[in-house]
Structure formats: structure tokens, C-alpha cells
Backbone as ProteinMPNN parsed JSONL, in Angstrom:
{"seq_chain_A": "MKKVEAIIRPFKLEDVKLALVNAGIIGMTVSEVRGFGKQKGQVERYRGSEFTVEFLQKLKIEVVVDDENVSSVMNAIANAAKTGEIGDGKIFVSPVESVVRIRTGDKDSSAL", "coords_chain_A": {"N_chain_A": [[0.958, -1.394, -0.149], [0.246, 2.194, -0.632], [0.848, 5.858, 0.273], [-0.468, 8.709, -1.007], [0.324, 11.895, -1.392], [-0.735, 15.025, -2.07], [-0.316, 18.285, -2.848], [-1.865, 21.066, -3.859], [-3.509, 23.787, -5.692], [-6.161, 25.517, -4.005], [-8.456, 26.168, -5.514], [-8.56, 23.951, -7.409], [-9.709, 21.733, -6.106], [-12.356, 20.604, -6.566], [-11.958, 19.704, -9.063], [-10.082, 17.841, -8.837], [-11.038, 16.002, -6.874], [-13.396, 14.752, -8.536], [-11.754, 13.751, -10.464], [-10.578, 11.661, -8.902], [-12.644, 10.23, -8.095], [-13.42, 9.172, -10.459], [-11.493, 7.54, -11.039], [-12.056, 5.724, -9.394], [-11.377, 6.046, -6.58], [-12.415, 6.019, -3.666], [-12.502, 7.242, -0.801], [-10.95, 10.315, 0.661], [-8.754, 12.455, 2.397], [-8.656, 15.89, 3.172], [-6.863, 18.835, 3.733], [-6.333, 22.114, 4.938], [-3.481, 23.984, 4.137], [-0.344, 25.8, 4.346], [2.393, 27.184, 2.507], [5.229, 27.516, 0.42], [7.106, 27.583, -2.327], [8.941, 27.574, -5.722], [7.605, 29.832, -6.061], [7.769, 31.448, -4.03], [6.194, 33.215, -2.538], [3.698, 35.984, -2.734], [2.935, 39.221, -3.809], [0.635, 41.483, -2.15], [-1.982, 44.039, -2.006], [-3.06, 46.146, 0.271], [-5.218, 48.534, 1.421], [-3.816, 50.69, 0.13], [-1.342, 50.061, 0.796], [1.706, 47.736, 0.354], [2.427, 44.497, 0.853], [4.178, 41.526, 1.488], [2.859, 38.004, 1.112], [4.269, 35.485, 2.413], [3.592, 32.768, 2.747], [1.56, 30.712, 0.899], [-1.824, 29.71, 0.648], [-2.786, 26.491, 0.21], [-3.907, 23.42, -0.437], [-3.841, 20.199, 0.924], [-4.167, 16.794, -0.123], [-4.826, 13.593, 0.829], [-4.175, 10.454, 0.289], [-4.87, 6.665, 0.635], [-3.492, 4.196, -1.039], [-4.043, 0.869, -2.767], [-0.727, -0.962, -4.245], [-0.71, -0.955, -7.009], [-2.689, 0.765, -7.873], [-1.331, 3.33, -7.695], [-0.116, 4.813, -9.965], [-2.259, 5.351, -11.445], [-3.759, 7.108, -9.912], [-1.657, 8.97, -9.352], [-1.823, 10.113, -12.12], [-4.27, 10.983, -12.449], [-4.754, 12.954, -10.469], [-2.338, 14.789, -10.999], [-3.109, 15.452, -13.822], [-5.784, 16.959, -13.272], [-5.153, 18.873, -11.548], [-3.597, 20.708, -12.65], [-2.443, 23.748, -13.993], [-0.483, 24.723, -15.601], [1.082, 26.705, -14.577], [3.434, 28.092, -12.344], [3.49, 26.69, -9.44], [1.748, 25.019, -8.939], [1.839, 22.742, -7.731], [2.781, 19.471, -5.809], [3.325, 16.243, -5.554], [3.439, 13.582, -3.632], [4.601, 10.137, -2.857], [4.619, 7.594, -0.491], [5.274, 4.659, 1.302], [3.027, 2.556, 3.272], [2.702, 0.643, 5.862], [0.607, -0.401, 7.508], [-2.801, -0.739, 7.735], [-5.78, -0.233, 9.549], [-8.968, -0.49, 9.971], [-11.043, 1.325, 12.103], [-13.633, 0.68, 13.022], [-14.414, -1.887, 12.196], [-12.492, -3.286, 12.454], [-10.861, -4.546, 10.319], [-8.166, -5.077, 8.153], [-5.553, -3.696, 6.618], [-5.53, -4.099, 2.902], [-8.335, -4.577, 3.021], [-9.47, -2.799, 4.451], [-9.285, -0.413, 3.427]], "CA_chain_A": [[0.058, -0.251, -0.113], [1.096, 3.573, -0.942], [0.024, 6.858, 0.743], [-0.202, 9.61, -2.124], [0.0, 13.144, -0.887], [-0.764, 16.09, -3.136], [-0.393, 19.756, -2.508], [-2.622, 21.588, -4.74], [-4.254, 25.295, -5.608], [-7.385, 25.407, -3.572], [-9.744, 26.07, -6.589], [-8.805, 22.704, -8.3], [-10.089, 20.594, -5.062], [-13.508, 19.983, -7.158], [-11.555, 18.92, -10.272], [-9.125, 16.465, -8.311], [-12.021, 15.169, -6.603], [-14.176, 14.2, -9.525], [-10.804, 12.744, -11.21], [-10.177, 10.636, -8.357], [-13.763, 9.421, -8.228], [-13.517, 8.591, -11.833], [-10.338, 6.591, -11.052], [-12.006, 4.546, -8.419], [-11.207, 6.239, -5.205], [-13.731, 6.403, -2.654], [-12.234, 8.471, 0.119], [-9.786, 11.023, 0.783], [-8.479, 13.338, 3.5], [-8.31, 17.025, 2.555], [-6.366, 19.643, 4.786], [-5.765, 23.313, 4.515], [-2.077, 24.071, 4.5], [0.252, 27.024, 3.948], [3.569, 26.845, 2.016], [5.762, 28.252, -0.559], [7.944, 26.997, -3.196], [9.466, 28.561, -6.554], [6.601, 30.991, -6.027], [8.271, 32.611, -3.072], [5.048, 34.454, -1.883], [3.108, 37.037, -3.663], [2.686, 40.839, -3.388], [-0.399, 41.92, -2.083], [-2.049, 45.308, -1.664], [-4.141, 46.663, 1.43], [-5.459, 50.006, 1.781], [-2.697, 51.229, -0.407], [0.064, 49.714, 1.365], [2.276, 46.849, -0.232], [3.013, 43.4, 1.694], [4.387, 40.003, 0.99], [2.485, 36.974, 1.721], [5.288, 34.492, 1.99], [3.221, 31.35, 2.741], [0.456, 30.702, 0.075], [-2.733, 28.957, 0.721], [-2.833, 25.44, -0.489], [-4.779, 22.149, 0.113], [-3.139, 18.643, 0.772], [-4.926, 15.774, -0.465], [-4.251, 12.365, 1.14], [-5.151, 9.141, -0.187], [-4.217, 5.474, 0.835], [-4.232, 2.88, -2.334], [-3.024, -0.464, -3.098], [0.332, -0.461, -5.134], [-1.382, -1.193, -8.381], [-3.589, 1.899, -8.177], [-0.764, 4.485, -7.643], [-0.014, 5.434, -11.176], [-3.903, 5.91, -11.844], [-4.351, 8.09, -8.84], [-0.96, 10.217, -9.519], [-2.023, 11.031, -13.15], [-5.446, 11.589, -12.065], [-4.215, 14.078, -9.73], [-1.656, 15.657, -11.856], [-3.936, 16.188, -15.213], [-6.918, 17.75, -12.855], [-4.703, 20.075, -10.639], [-2.407, 21.318, -13.691], [-2.99, 25.088, -14.629], [0.869, 24.945, -16.304], [1.687, 27.831, -13.911], [4.365, 27.822, -11.066], [2.608, 26.787, -7.898], [0.574, 23.991, -9.402], [1.933, 21.767, -6.653], [3.464, 18.609, -6.093], [2.707, 14.901, -5.374], [4.528, 12.772, -3.071], [4.233, 8.952, -2.821], [5.214, 6.966, 0.813], [4.789, 3.441, 1.792], [2.224, 2.558, 4.241], [2.813, -0.413, 6.581], [-0.554, -1.324, 7.799], [-4.109, 0.36, 7.888], [-6.871, -0.53, 10.344], [-10.299, 0.407, 10.119], [-11.229, 1.044, 13.929], [-15.037, 0.285, 13.26], [-14.713, -3.271, 12.058], [-11.315, -4.041, 12.75], [-10.554, -4.823, 8.962], [-6.531, -4.775, 8.009], [-4.491, -3.677, 4.969], [-6.373, -3.834, 1.785], [-9.569, -4.823, 3.038], [-9.475, -1.732, 5.287], [-9.39, 0.515, 2.32]], "C_chain_A": [[0.598, 1.065, -0.038], [0.29, 4.744, -0.108], [0.508, 7.981, -0.387], [-0.775, 10.815, -1.471], [0.03, 14.403, -1.862], [-1.047, 17.446, -2.514], [-0.811, 20.536, -3.61], [-3.31, 23.041, -4.742], [-5.759, 24.765, -4.951], [-8.846, 25.469, -4.491], [-9.785, 24.777, -7.543], [-9.429, 21.55, -7.337], [-11.113, 19.993, -6.028], [-12.941, 19.259, -8.179], [-10.956, 17.673, -9.861], [-10.309, 15.753, -7.691], [-12.816, 14.221, -7.603], [-13.032, 13.121, -10.401], [-10.644, 11.449, -10.289], [-11.361, 9.637, -8.183], [-13.976, 8.516, -9.366], [-12.534, 7.446, -11.833], [-10.639, 5.461, -9.932], [-11.724, 4.749, -7.275], [-12.475, 6.616, -4.532], [-13.378, 7.134, -1.526], [-10.911, 9.072, 0.254], [-9.669, 12.133, 1.927], [-8.027, 14.75, 2.902], [-7.961, 18.065, 3.986], [-6.083, 21.0, 4.043], [-4.411, 23.41, 5.025], [-1.523, 25.501, 3.987], [1.817, 26.551, 3.464], [4.034, 27.89, 0.885], [6.789, 27.355, -1.148], [8.651, 27.814, -4.085], [8.865, 29.743, -6.314], [7.138, 31.876, -5.405], [7.292, 33.376, -2.328], [4.406, 34.942, -3.234], [3.039, 38.499, -3.059], [1.241, 41.233, -3.414], [-0.678, 43.403, -1.871], [-3.246, 45.381, -0.829], [-4.316, 47.721, 1.674], [-4.349, 50.784, 1.372], [-1.247, 50.993, 0.072], [0.417, 48.13, 0.696], [2.68, 45.868, 0.897], [3.208, 42.356, 0.926], [3.65, 38.881, 1.462], [3.172, 35.991, 1.074], [4.533, 33.063, 2.026], [1.639, 31.427, 2.108], [-0.477, 29.609, 0.669], [-2.767, 27.946, -0.026], [-3.722, 24.336, 0.172], [-3.741, 21.135, 0.089], [-4.221, 17.754, 0.814], [-4.264, 14.424, 0.153], [-5.018, 11.23, 0.967], [-4.288, 7.739, -0.062], [-4.666, 4.816, -0.229], [-3.181, 2.002, -2.279], [-1.739, -0.093, -4.263], [0.034, -0.256, -6.331], [-2.135, 0.1, -8.826], [-2.694, 3.493, -8.211], [-0.381, 5.208, -8.886], [-1.176, 6.038, -11.474], [-3.992, 7.18, -11.136], [-3.152, 9.142, -9.285], [-1.231, 10.97, -10.688], [-3.37, 11.602, -12.872], [-5.234, 13.331, -11.423], [-3.618, 15.287, -10.546], [-2.548, 16.413, -12.916], [-5.077, 17.159, -14.426], [-6.118, 18.993, -12.089], [-3.92, 20.936, -11.438], [-3.238, 22.574, -14.412], [-1.559, 25.25, -15.732], [1.437, 26.068, -15.798], [2.613, 27.415, -12.723], [3.302, 27.934, -10.112], [1.566, 25.75, -8.123], [0.533, 22.789, -8.073], [2.846, 20.693, -6.646], [2.781, 17.328, -5.397], [3.797, 13.952, -4.772], [3.538, 11.085, -2.843], [4.988, 8.198, -1.714], [4.74, 5.524, 1.064], [4.091, 3.328, 3.084], [2.32, 1.185, 4.784], [1.667, -1.212, 6.732], [-1.678, -0.288, 8.111], [-5.178, -0.85, 8.525], [-8.027, 0.132, 10.38], [-10.949, 0.227, 11.613], [-12.766, 0.572, 13.981], [-15.241, -0.951, 13.291], [-13.597, -4.054, 12.357], [-10.646, -4.91, 11.483], [-9.016, -4.278, 8.942], [-6.258, -4.661, 6.818], [-5.75, -3.474, 4.295], [-7.946, -3.908, 2.083], [-10.475, -3.401, 4.143], [-9.795, -0.444, 4.505], [-10.671, 0.797, 1.912]], "O_chain_A": [[1.565, 1.137, 0.721], [-0.893, 4.532, 0.156], [1.704, 8.13, -0.636], [-1.934, 10.913, -1.07], [1.113, 14.617, -2.407], [-1.977, 17.616, -1.726], [0.077, 20.685, -4.449], [-3.674, 23.43, -3.633], [-6.356, 23.771, -5.365], [-9.943, 24.979, -4.228], [-10.732, 24.523, -8.286], [-9.634, 20.449, -7.849], [-10.847, 18.848, -6.393], [-13.359, 18.108, -8.305], [-11.224, 16.595, -10.392], [-10.49, 14.656, -8.219], [-12.831, 13.004, -7.421], [-13.329, 12.02, -10.864], [-10.584, 10.328, -10.795], [-11.169, 8.422, -8.128], [-14.531, 7.417, -9.334], [-12.725, 6.471, -12.56], [-9.862, 4.569, -9.591], [-11.724, 3.733, -6.58], [-13.341, 7.408, -4.903], [-14.312, 7.885, -1.243], [-9.877, 8.451, 0.003], [-10.728, 12.649, 2.284], [-7.046, 14.754, 2.159], [-8.626, 18.063, 5.022], [-5.704, 21.079, 2.875], [-4.121, 23.013, 6.154], [-2.223, 26.237, 3.291], [2.365, 25.612, 4.041], [3.379, 28.868, 0.524], [7.283, 26.444, -0.484], [9.11, 28.837, -3.576], [9.565, 30.755, -6.343], [7.175, 33.027, -5.84], [7.677, 34.185, -1.484], [4.523, 34.5, -4.377], [3.103, 38.733, -1.852], [0.634, 41.329, -4.481], [0.292, 44.096, -1.563], [-4.294, 44.802, -1.115], [-3.395, 48.177, 2.351], [-3.87, 51.567, 2.192], [-0.244, 51.635, -0.24], [-0.529, 47.358, 0.534], [3.252, 46.349, 1.875], [2.611, 42.159, -0.132], [3.92, 38.77, 2.658], [3.06, 35.586, -0.083], [4.966, 32.213, 1.247], [0.714, 32.031, 2.651], [0.059, 28.621, 1.172], [-2.79, 28.272, -1.213], [-4.182, 24.493, 1.304], [-2.816, 21.21, -0.719], [-5.124, 17.863, 1.643], [-3.073, 14.254, -0.107], [-6.169, 11.016, 1.347], [-3.171, 7.661, -0.573], [-5.86, 4.724, -0.516], [-1.999, 2.117, -1.954], [-1.798, 0.883, -5.01], [0.545, 0.738, -6.849], [-2.181, 0.439, -10.009], [-3.188, 4.545, -8.616], [-0.343, 6.429, -8.734], [-1.176, 7.234, -11.766], [-4.276, 8.226, -11.72], [-3.583, 10.248, -9.612], [-1.052, 12.188, -10.683], [-3.521, 12.8, -13.11], [-5.514, 14.44, -11.876], [-4.138, 16.387, -10.738], [-2.721, 17.631, -12.941], [-5.287, 18.221, -15.013], [-6.647, 20.104, -12.14], [-3.535, 21.975, -10.903], [-4.251, 22.514, -15.11], [-1.731, 25.98, -16.709], [2.338, 26.561, -16.477], [2.422, 26.315, -12.204], [2.486, 28.84, -9.942], [0.554, 25.724, -7.423], [-0.435, 22.183, -7.613], [3.79, 20.807, -7.428], [1.75, 17.461, -4.736], [4.837, 13.635, -5.351], [2.324, 10.919, -2.722], [6.187, 8.118, -1.978], [3.52, 5.396, 0.96], [4.534, 3.994, 4.02], [1.916, 0.378, 3.947], [1.551, -2.362, 6.308], [-1.478, 0.803, 8.645], [-5.33, -2.001, 8.114], [-8.099, 1.287, 10.802], [-11.274, -0.845, 12.121], [-13.128, 0.064, 15.042], [-16.026, -1.428, 14.111], [-13.64, -5.276, 12.507], [-9.952, -5.895, 11.734], [-8.661, -3.273, 9.559], [-6.661, -5.44, 5.955], [-6.755, -2.924, 4.747], [-8.727, -3.289, 1.36], [-11.664, -3.223, 4.407], [-10.506, 0.448, 4.967], [-10.864, 1.575, 0.978]]}, "name": "protein", "num_of_chains": 1, "seq": "MKKVEAIIRPFKLEDVKLALVNAGIIGMTVSEVRGFGKQKGQVERYRGSEFTVEFLQKLKIEVVVDDENVSSVMNAIANAAKTGEIGDGKIFVSPVESVVRIRTGDKDSSAL"}
């Protein structure tokens, strides 16, 4: 099993959600996060004053899938989240040793 984490632009959430549902993914976790990469923040104006927002709002999507579904999930997220501009985000994949569904006690693949 693998955990796929994607950092995306907030307005792309609905597109990514639909792409994951179409890829057969039933559930996901979404968190509001802040960060920066090559964008290095952005300059904003408020009441005539300029200031730099160093940490930009992003969303982190987390999905745990069987190994054979990783590439389709990554492709679905990448295609749905892409705008072609700096700041589209990143996708990270890491191994998951075990999963337990608390309600039923199901383990590993049956818990997904």
C-alpha cells in the first residue's frame, strides 16, 4: 500500500475530487495548508500598502491506495490540478505498512 499526498491550489479541489472518483477512489482526506516553493510568496495590496504574503494557501489531499493503483491516482491528480503555472503543487508517494479500520477491525487492503 502507498500513501499519495498532493499539494494543490484550492480552486482545483473539485476537479481533483472528480478525477479521483472517476479513478475509483472512494475516500480522501483534505487539509488546508500553507507553504511556498519557487513562487516565493506574492505581493498583495491592502489599503494602499504593499506587503508580501510568504506562505500561500494550498490544500493537501491524502489518499491511501493499493500499489497497483498508484500510477492512475498520480495521473488523475496531476491532470486535474495542472494549470501550467508555477505553484501548481507536488505529489508525494510513501509506503504504508498497515491500515486498520477502527469500526470493524479490518486490516490492510480490506480496510481501504
